[in-house]
C-alpha positions as CSV (number, residue, x, y, z in Angstrom):
1,M,-41.9,181.0,117.9
2,L,-41.0,181.4,114.2
3,E,-42.8,178.1,113.5
4,V,-46.0,179.3,115.2
5,I,-45.9,182.5,113.2
6,G,-45.4,180.4,110.0
7,V,-48.3,178.1,110.8
8,L,-50.6,181.0,111.6
9,L,-49.5,182.7,108.3
10,F,-50.2,179.5,106.4
11,L,-53.6,179.1,108.0
12,W,-54.5,182.7,107.2
13,L,-53.3,182.2,103.6
14,M,-55.3,179.0,103.3
15,G,-58.4,180.8,104.4
16,K,-57.9,183.5,101.8
17,V,-57.3,181.0,99.1
18,S,-60.4,179.0,100.0
19,G,-62.5,182.2,100.0
20,L,-61.2,183.0,96.5
21,L,-61.9,179.5,95.3
22,F,-65.4,179.7,96.6
23,R,-66.0,182.9,94.8
24,L,-64.5,181.5,91.6
25,A,-66.6,178.4,91.8
26,W,-69.8,180.5,92.5
27,G,-69.0,182.6,89.4
28,A,-68.5,179.5,87.3
29,V,-71.8,178.0,88.5
30,K,-73.6,181.2,87.6
31,V,-72.1,181.2,84.1
32,I,-73.0,177.6,83.5
33,A,-76.5,178.2,84.8
34,I,-77.0,181.1,82.4
35,L,-75.8,179.1,79.5
36,L,-78.1,176.2,80.4
37,L,-81.0,178.6,80.8
38,A,-80.3,180.2,77.4
39,A,-80.4,176.8,75.8
40,A,-83.5,175.6,77.6
41,L,-85.8,178.6,77.2
42,P,-86.2,178.2,73.4
43,M,-86.9,174.5,73.8
44,L,-89.4,175.3,76.5
45,A,-91.1,177.8,74.3
46,A,-91.3,175.4,71.4
47,G,-92.7,172.7,73.7
48,L,-95.3,175.0,75.0
49,L,-96.2,176.1,71.5
50,C,-96.6,172.5,70.4
51,A,-98.6,171.6,73.4
52,G,-100.8,174.6,73.0
53,G,-101.3,173.8,69.3
54,M,-102.3,170.3,70.2
55,M,-104.8,171.6,72.7
56,L,-106.3,173.8,70.0
57,L,-106.2,171.1,67.3
58,V,-108.1,168.4,69.2
59,P,-111.3,170.4,69.9
60,S,-111.3,172.1,66.5
61,G,-110.9,168.7,64.9
62,L,-113.8,167.3,66.9
63,L,-116.0,170.3,65.9
64,L,-115.1,169.7,62.2
65,L,-115.9,166.0,62.6
66,I,-119.3,166.9,64.2
67,L,-120.1,169.4,61.4
68,A,-119.1,166.8,58.7
69,L,-121.3,164.2,60.4
70,L,-124.3,166.7,60.6
71,K,-123.9,167.6,56.9
72,G,-123.7,163.9,56.0
73,D,-120.3,164.2,54.1
74,V,-118.6,161.4,56.0
């Protein structure tokens, strides 16, 4: 009977420890995700700024080329 109580106590303790480990792992994943997001957002902003700048430079460059051709400077 003492062995059955010991096994049940061990299983209960194993369940509590696994729940604690799950919560610890979940917290660690959230911390890592926040750090990765904090590192990725400035790079995303820089990439969007560069892409947006290129989207503005190409049409304005073409307009300047057309104006230069019309004036006969080229």
